[in-house]
C-alpha positions as CSV (number, residue, x, y, z in Angstrom):
1,M,95.5,102.5,135.0
2,N,92.3,100.5,135.0
3,Q,91.9,96.8,134.0
4,S,88.9,95.5,132.2
5,S,87.8,92.0,131.7
6,S,84.2,91.9,130.3
7,T,84.1,91.4,126.6
8,D,81.9,93.1,123.9
9,A,82.6,90.7,121.0
10,P,81.1,87.3,120.4
11,Q,83.3,84.3,120.9
12,V,84.8,83.1,117.6
13,A,86.6,79.9,116.7
14,Y,90.2,80.3,116.0
15,P,91.0,79.2,112.4
16,R,92.9,76.1,111.6
17,I,96.4,77.0,110.6
18,A,97.9,75.5,107.4
19,L,100.7,75.9,104.9
20,F,99.7,77.0,101.4
21,V,101.9,75.5,98.7
22,D,101.3,75.4,95.0
23,G,97.6,76.2,95.5
24,E,97.1,73.6,98.2
25,W,96.4,74.0,101.9
26,I,98.5,71.6,103.9
27,H,97.5,70.8,107.5
28,D,99.1,67.4,108.2
29,R,102.6,68.5,109.2
30,P,104.0,68.0,112.7
31,A,103.2,70.9,115.0
32,F,106.1,73.4,115.1
33,C,104.6,75.5,118.0
34,E,101.4,76.5,119.8
35,V,99.5,79.7,119.2
36,R,98.6,81.4,122.5
37,N,96.2,84.2,123.4
38,P,98.4,86.8,125.2
39,S,95.5,88.0,127.2
40,D,94.9,84.8,129.1
41,D,97.7,82.3,128.1
42,T,95.1,79.9,126.6
43,V,96.2,77.7,123.6
44,L,94.4,78.7,120.5
45,G,95.8,76.1,118.1
46,S,99.1,74.8,116.7
47,V,101.2,75.8,113.7
48,P,102.4,73.1,111.3
49,G,106.0,73.3,110.4
50,A,107.2,73.1,106.8
51,I,109.6,70.3,106.1
52,P,112.4,70.6,103.6
53,A,110.3,69.0,100.9
54,D,107.6,71.6,101.4
55,L,110.2,74.4,101.0
56,E,111.5,72.8,97.8
57,R,108.0,72.4,96.5
58,A,107.2,76.1,97.4
59,L,110.3,77.2,95.5
60,Q,109.4,75.3,92.4
61,S,105.9,76.5,92.7
62,A,107.1,80.1,93.0
63,A,109.2,79.7,89.9
64,R,106.2,78.4,87.9
65,G,104.0,81.1,89.4
66,F,106.4,83.8,88.4
67,A,106.6,82.6,84.8
68,L,102.8,82.9,84.6
69,W,102.3,86.1,86.7
70,R,105.0,88.2,85.1
71,D,103.2,87.9,81.7
72,T,99.8,88.6,83.2
73,P,98.6,92.0,82.0
74,A,98.8,94.7,84.6
75,P,95.1,95.4,84.6
76,E,94.4,91.8,85.5
77,R,97.0,91.9,88.3
78,A,95.3,95.1,89.5
79,R,91.9,93.4,89.3
80,V,93.0,90.5,91.5
81,L,94.4,92.9,94.1
82,L,91.3,94.9,94.2
83,C,89.1,91.8,94.5
84,A,91.3,90.6,97.4
85,A,90.8,94.0,99.1
86,E,87.1,93.6,98.7
87,L,87.1,90.2,100.3
88,L,89.3,91.4,103.2
89,R,87.0,94.3,103.8
90,A,83.9,92.0,103.8
91,R,85.6,89.8,106.4
92,R,87.0,92.7,108.4
93,D,85.1,91.8,111.7
94,E,86.1,88.1,111.5
95,I,89.7,88.7,110.7
96,G,89.9,91.5,113.3
97,R,88.7,89.0,115.9
98,T,91.4,86.6,114.8
99,I,94.1,89.3,115.2
100,T,92.8,90.2,118.7
101,L,92.8,86.6,119.7
102,E,96.4,85.9,118.6
103,Q,98.0,89.3,119.0
104,G,96.0,90.9,121.8
105,K,95.4,94.4,120.4
106,P,92.0,96.0,121.0
107,Y,89.3,94.6,118.7
108,A,88.8,98.1,117.1
109,D,92.5,98.2,116.3
110,G,92.4,94.8,114.7
111,K,89.6,95.9,112.4
112,T,91.5,99.1,111.6
113,E,94.5,97.0,110.6
114,V,92.4,95.0,108.2
115,E,91.3,98.3,106.6
116,R,95.0,99.4,106.4
117,A,95.9,96.2,104.6
118,C,93.0,96.9,102.1
119,G,94.4,100.4,101.6
120,F,97.8,98.9,100.7
121,L,96.3,96.5,98.2
122,E,94.3,99.2,96.6
123,W,97.2,101.6,96.3
124,E,99.4,98.9,94.7
125,A,96.7,97.9,92.3
126,A,96.8,101.4,91.0
127,Q,100.6,101.3,91.0
128,A,100.5,98.2,88.7
129,L,99.2,100.5,86.0
130,R,102.0,103.1,86.4
131,V,105.1,101.0,85.5
132,Y,106.6,103.0,82.7
133,G,109.6,102.4,80.5
134,S,111.1,104.9,78.2
135,V,112.5,105.4,74.7
136,L,115.9,107.1,74.4
137,P,116.8,109.4,71.6
138,S,118.8,107.6,68.9
139,E,119.9,107.8,65.3
140,P,117.7,106.5,62.5
141,R,117.1,102.7,62.3
142,M,118.0,102.3,65.9
143,Q,115.7,101.8,68.9
144,R,116.9,102.4,72.4
145,L,114.4,101.1,74.9
146,V,114.3,101.0,78.7
147,F,112.1,98.4,80.2
148,K,110.9,97.8,83.8
149,Q,110.5,94.1,84.5
150,P,109.6,92.2,87.7
151,I,112.7,91.0,89.5
152,G,111.5,87.5,90.2
153,P,110.3,85.4,93.1
154,V,110.4,87.2,96.4
155,A,111.0,85.8,99.9
156,A,108.9,88.0,102.3
157,F,109.2,87.8,106.1
158,T,106.6,89.6,108.1
159,P,106.2,90.3,111.9
160,W,103.7,89.5,114.6
161,N,102.8,93.1,115.6
162,V,101.1,94.0,112.3
163,P,100.2,90.5,111.1
164,I,98.0,91.5,108.2
165,S,99.0,95.0,107.2
166,S,102.6,94.1,106.7
167,P,101.7,91.2,104.3
168,G,99.4,93.7,102.6
169,R,102.1,96.2,102.1
170,K,104.8,93.7,100.9
171,L,102.7,91.4,98.8
172,G,100.6,94.2,97.4
173,A,103.7,95.8,95.9
174,A,105.4,92.5,94.8
175,L,102.3,91.2,93.1
176,A,101.5,94.5,91.4
177,A,105.0,94.4,90.0
178,G,104.5,90.9,88.6
179,C,106.5,88.9,91.1
180,S,105.6,85.7,92.9
181,V,106.1,85.5,96.6
182,I,106.9,83.0,99.3
183,L,105.5,84.5,102.5
184,K,107.0,83.5,105.9
185,P,104.9,85.2,108.6
186,S,105.4,85.1,112.4
187,E,104.3,81.9,114.1
188,F,102.9,84.0,116.9
189,T,100.1,85.4,114.6
190,P,99.5,82.8,111.8
191,G,95.8,83.2,111.6
192,A,95.8,86.6,110.1
193,A,98.3,85.6,107.4
194,C,96.2,82.5,106.5
195,A,93.2,84.8,106.1
196,F,95.1,87.2,103.9
197,V,96.4,84.4,101.6
198,Q,92.9,82.9,101.4
199,C,91.5,86.2,100.2
200,L,94.2,86.3,97.5
201,Q,93.4,82.8,96.4
202,E,89.7,83.4,96.3
203,A,90.3,86.6,94.3
204,G,91.7,84.5,91.5
205,L,95.4,84.6,92.1
206,P,96.9,81.6,90.1
207,A,98.4,78.7,92.0
208,G,102.1,79.2,92.7
209,V,102.0,83.0,92.7
210,V,101.8,83.1,96.5
211,N,103.0,80.4,98.8
212,L,102.8,80.5,102.6
213,V,105.1,78.6,105.0
214,F,105.6,78.4,108.7
215,G,108.2,76.6,110.8
216,D,111.9,76.8,111.8
217,P,113.0,80.4,110.9
218,V,116.6,79.3,110.4
219,L,115.7,76.5,108.1
220,I,113.2,78.5,106.1
221,S,115.3,81.7,105.7
222,T,118.5,79.8,104.8
223,T,116.7,77.5,102.3
224,L,114.8,80.3,100.6
225,I,117.6,82.9,100.4
226,A,120.2,80.4,99.2
227,S,117.9,79.1,96.4
228,P,118.6,80.5,92.9
229,V,114.8,80.7,92.5
230,I,114.5,83.6,95.0
231,R,115.7,86.9,93.5
232,M,114.8,89.4,96.2
233,V,114.4,89.4,100.0
234,T,112.2,91.7,102.1
235,L,111.7,91.7,105.9
236,T,109.9,93.8,108.5
237,G,111.5,92.9,111.8
238,S,114.3,93.5,114.2
239,V,117.7,95.0,113.4
240,Q,119.4,91.7,114.4
241,V,117.3,89.5,112.1
242,G,117.5,92.1,109.3
243,K,121.3,92.0,109.4
244,Q,121.3,88.2,109.4
245,L,119.1,88.0,106.4
246,S,120.9,90.8,104.6
247,K,124.1,88.9,105.1
248,L,122.6,85.8,103.6
249,A,121.2,87.8,100.7
250,G,124.5,89.6,100.1
251,E,126.4,86.3,99.8
252,A,123.9,85.3,97.1
253,M,124.0,88.8,95.4
254,K,120.3,89.4,96.0
255,P,118.9,92.8,96.8
256,V,117.0,93.4,100.0
257,L,114.2,95.7,101.3
258,M,114.4,95.9,105.1
259,E,112.1,97.8,107.4
260,L,113.8,97.3,110.8
261,G,113.6,98.6,114.4
262,G,113.4,102.1,115.6
263,H,113.6,104.1,118.8
264,A,111.6,107.1,117.8
265,P,112.6,110.5,119.3
266,V,110.0,113.1,120.0
267,L,111.3,116.7,120.2
268,V,109.0,119.0,122.3
269,C,110.3,122.5,121.8
270,A,109.9,125.7,123.9
271,G,106.8,127.6,123.4
272,V,104.4,124.7,122.8
273,D,101.5,123.7,125.1
274,G,103.2,120.8,127.0
275,A,100.0,119.3,128.3
276,H,98.3,119.4,124.9
277,V,101.3,117.7,123.2
278,A,101.3,115.1,126.0
279,Q,97.7,114.2,125.2
280,Q,98.7,113.4,121.6
281,A,101.9,111.6,122.7
282,A,100.0,109.4,125.2
283,A,97.6,108.1,122.5
284,A,100.5,107.4,120.1
285,K,102.8,105.9,122.6
286,M,100.3,103.4,124.1
287,R,98.8,102.4,120.7
288,M,99.3,98.6,120.3
289,A,100.9,98.7,123.8
290,G,103.9,100.4,122.2
291,Q,104.7,97.3,120.1
292,I,105.2,99.1,116.8
293,C,108.4,100.2,115.2
294,A,107.2,103.8,114.7
295,S,106.1,104.1,118.4
296,P,107.3,107.3,120.0
297,T,109.7,106.4,122.8
298,R,112.3,109.0,123.7
299,F,110.5,112.2,124.7
300,I,113.1,114.9,124.5
301,V,111.4,117.9,126.1
302,H,112.5,121.5,126.5
303,R,113.0,122.3,130.2
304,S,110.4,125.2,130.1
305,V,107.6,122.8,129.3
306,Y,109.0,119.6,130.8
307,D,107.1,119.5,134.0
308,S,103.7,120.1,132.4
309,F,104.4,117.5,129.7
310,V,105.5,114.8,132.1
311,S,102.6,115.6,134.5
312,E,100.0,115.2,131.8
313,L,101.6,112.2,130.2
314,S,101.8,110.4,133.4
315,R,98.2,111.3,134.4
316,I,96.8,109.9,131.1
317,A,99.0,106.8,131.4
318,R,97.6,106.0,134.9
319,E,94.0,106.4,133.6
320,L,94.3,104.2,130.5
321,R,92.2,101.0,130.6
322,V,94.3,97.9,130.1
323,G,92.9,94.5,129.4
324,D,91.7,91.8,127.0
325,G,91.3,93.3,123.6
326,F,87.6,92.3,123.5
327,A,86.7,94.0,126.8
328,A,84.6,97.1,126.6
329,G,86.5,100.3,126.8
330,V,90.0,98.7,126.7
331,Q,92.6,101.1,125.2
332,V,95.8,99.0,125.8
333,G,96.1,95.3,125.3
334,P,98.7,92.8,126.4
335,L,102.3,92.4,125.3
336,M,102.9,89.6,122.8
337,N,104.4,87.1,125.3
338,A,106.1,86.7,128.6
339,R,109.5,87.5,127.1
340,R,108.3,91.0,126.2
341,V,107.0,91.5,129.8
342,A,110.4,90.4,131.2
343,A,112.2,92.7,128.8
344,I,110.2,95.8,129.8
345,E,110.5,94.9,133.5
346,G,114.3,94.7,133.0
347,L,114.5,98.1,131.3
348,V,112.4,99.7,134.0
349,Q,114.5,98.2,136.8
350,D,117.7,99.3,135.1
351,A,116.5,102.8,134.6
352,Q,115.4,103.1,138.2
353,A,118.7,101.8,139.4
354,R,120.4,104.5,137.4
355,G,118.2,107.3,138.9
356,A,115.1,107.5,136.7
357,R,111.8,108.3,138.4
358,V,108.8,106.1,137.8
359,V,105.9,108.5,137.5
360,A,103.3,106.1,136.1
361,G,103.1,102.3,135.9
362,G,106.4,100.4,136.1
363,Q,105.0,96.9,136.8
364,R,103.2,94.0,135.2
365,I,99.5,93.6,135.9
366,G,98.3,90.3,137.4
367,Q,99.8,86.9,136.8
368,R,97.5,85.8,134.0
369,G,98.2,87.1,130.5
370,C,101.0,89.4,129.5
371,F,99.8,92.8,130.7
372,F,102.1,95.6,131.6
373,A,101.0,99.0,133.0
374,P,101.5,102.0,130.8
375,T,104.8,103.4,132.1
376,V,106.3,106.8,132.1
377,L,109.9,107.3,133.3
378,A,111.1,110.9,134.0
379,D,114.7,112.2,134.2
380,V,116.0,109.0,132.5
381,P,119.9,108.9,132.5
382,L,121.4,108.7,129.1
383,D,123.3,105.5,130.1
384,A,120.0,103.6,130.9
385,M,119.6,100.6,128.7
386,A,116.2,101.8,127.6
387,M,117.7,104.9,126.1
388,S,119.6,102.8,123.5
389,E,117.6,99.5,123.3
390,E,114.2,99.7,121.5
391,P,111.7,99.0,124.3
392,F,108.9,97.8,122.1
393,G,106.4,98.1,124.8
394,P,104.3,100.7,126.8
395,L,107.3,102.6,128.0
396,A,107.8,106.4,127.6
397,L,111.2,107.8,128.4
398,C,111.4,111.5,129.3
399,V,114.5,113.7,129.4
400,A,114.9,117.5,129.4
401,F,116.9,119.7,127.1
402,D,118.0,123.4,127.0
403,T,119.1,124.0,123.4
404,L,118.0,122.6,120.1
405,D,121.6,121.6,119.4
406,E,121.5,119.4,122.5
407,A,118.1,117.9,121.5
408,L,119.2,117.1,117.9
409,A,122.4,115.5,119.2
410,L,120.5,113.3,121.6
411,A,117.9,112.3,119.0
412,N,120.6,111.4,116.5
413,S,122.9,109.6,119.0
414,L,121.6,106.1,118.2
415,P,122.4,103.9,115.1
416,L,118.7,103.9,114.4
417,G,116.5,106.2,112.4
418,L,113.0,105.1,111.4
419,Q,110.2,107.4,112.5
420,A,110.6,110.7,114.5
421,Y,108.3,113.4,115.8
422,A,108.7,117.1,116.7
423,F,106.5,119.8,118.1
424,T,107.4,123.4,117.6
425,N,105.7,126.7,116.9
426,S,108.9,128.0,115.2
427,L,109.1,127.7,111.5
428,E,112.9,128.1,111.7
429,D,113.2,125.3,114.2
430,A,110.8,123.1,112.1
431,E,112.9,123.6,109.0
432,R,116.1,122.8,110.9
433,I,114.7,119.7,112.5
434,G,113.4,118.4,109.1
435,R,116.9,118.9,107.7
436,E,119.0,117.6,110.5
437,L,117.0,114.9,112.2
438,E,118.3,111.5,111.0
439,C,115.2,109.4,110.2
440,G,113.2,108.0,107.4
441,A,110.0,109.7,108.3
442,L,109.3,112.8,110.4
443,S,106.0,114.1,111.7
444,I,105.9,117.7,112.9
445,N,103.1,118.9,115.2
446,H,101.2,115.6,115.0
447,M,101.8,111.9,115.7
448,G,100.7,110.5,112.4
449,A,102.9,108.2,110.3
450,P,103.0,107.7,106.5
451,G,100.3,105.7,104.8
452,A,100.1,103.8,101.5
453,D,100.7,106.9,99.4
454,A,104.0,108.0,101.1
455,P,107.4,106.3,101.3
456,F,108.3,104.6,104.6
457,G,111.6,103.1,105.7
458,G,114.6,103.8,107.8
459,V,118.2,105.2,107.7
460,K,121.2,103.8,109.5
461,D,120.4,100.4,111.1
462,S,116.7,100.9,110.7
463,G,116.6,99.5,107.2
464,L,117.3,99.7,103.5
465,G,114.9,100.9,100.9
466,R,111.4,102.2,101.0
467,E,107.9,100.7,101.0
468,S,104.8,102.3,99.7
469,G,104.6,105.7,98.0
470,P,104.9,106.6,94.4
471,G,108.0,104.4,94.1
472,S,106.6,101.4,95.9
473,L,107.3,99.0,93.1
474,E,110.9,100.0,92.4
475,A,112.3,97.4,94.8
476,F,110.5,94.6,92.9
477,L,111.6,95.7,89.4
478,V,114.7,95.6,87.4
479,T,115.7,97.9,84.6
480,K,116.6,96.5,81.2
481,T,118.1,98.5,78.4
482,V,117.4,97.1,74.9
483,L,119.4,98.5,71.9
484,Q,117.8,97.3,68.6
485,K,118.8,97.9,65.0
486,T,115.7,98.0,62.8
487,T,117.6,97.0,59.7
488,Q,117.6,93.5,58.2
489,V,120.6,91.3,58.7
């Protein structure tokens, strides 16, 4: 592990954070919290907190916006989304710098995330033109029609780890379907969300169709979900928060779309090149410092290739360059905050106490910023906390297996099932893994994850519903059946 400090990007002013309600940017609210750079603990700015009157105004604005946007022709909705994507892409470098400042990921990754958000908007713009109804067979002088209509105003909650691609995914689909949205992003990364909404505004989105609020999460979530204006709730976040919001939505009989936590297993089967697989695994594991729900975490490796896999994975982890996201050559940035550092420290210490071997990393780096060394633990006992709690950090857990039955049982042992990975040269094993592994998405012989054109979501506690893919708008639509006699009365 090496640490870098010199930067290769120009200094950039952090944007002023504001609420966006009924087409108006609002700055003059009491500060709810500070925004800090996780690389050096400096204060970047403050986040204004929405007061109850702001939330009520946002709700009424969303109701008016929905009445307008649902009747806007699909080609016009698509045009706005495509224009917003063009604006985002033109500002990629600027927004990428904002993401690196407030979230810490390497600058190149920040720019890549902006591109990913553009991809979501472009996919959903095309999807807006593919909402089809149907005509059912009927007797003469009777029409039986099935319509797809937008469900209504949506409350969308997005996380700090992907602060612009998550809004791109959620708002792209909701807006394409004809819904209005009240967006509540994370207060840790508000700058990216403001930039995203600004692009939508400048693309010609009418006032009220998107509102942006920050502040007390409990106040905002309870107010929005309880309001009769909101007709659907979507969150990307933790299992705990997802269950809380789902309960609130259930009490109000509102559907939810939840993309929640994971603890991705990686099955490395007999007969593969353990060192080669470890090279792919290291890059995927340490991307975004492991702070992503699809991050590979539990490496379940056949005993015949276990030593070569662990040796190569730990070698690469020790050589990764950790530092400020603007520093030249940096591959791993900081964790989001001191709480994340303490959480990873606790998981490592617990695993060590139970018999795990630390073969790379295992400690925080320095006292300034939230850096933690890329860490590989070998021979991790199954009762270690890290084997059941999503680490959400640069922590790889390695265990050996002897039979595929054993590997599948371990992989499926948690109440989580978002992303999973497997490496095998056996077509028979690949087919069985695809059939039996409990997850929403599975990548075999590579570490990629679904993009805009493929469904993504979890099973069990990892979520409800699917985002993206051919059915990306379904969660934001309702089906209406109209039976109409064509005779005069």
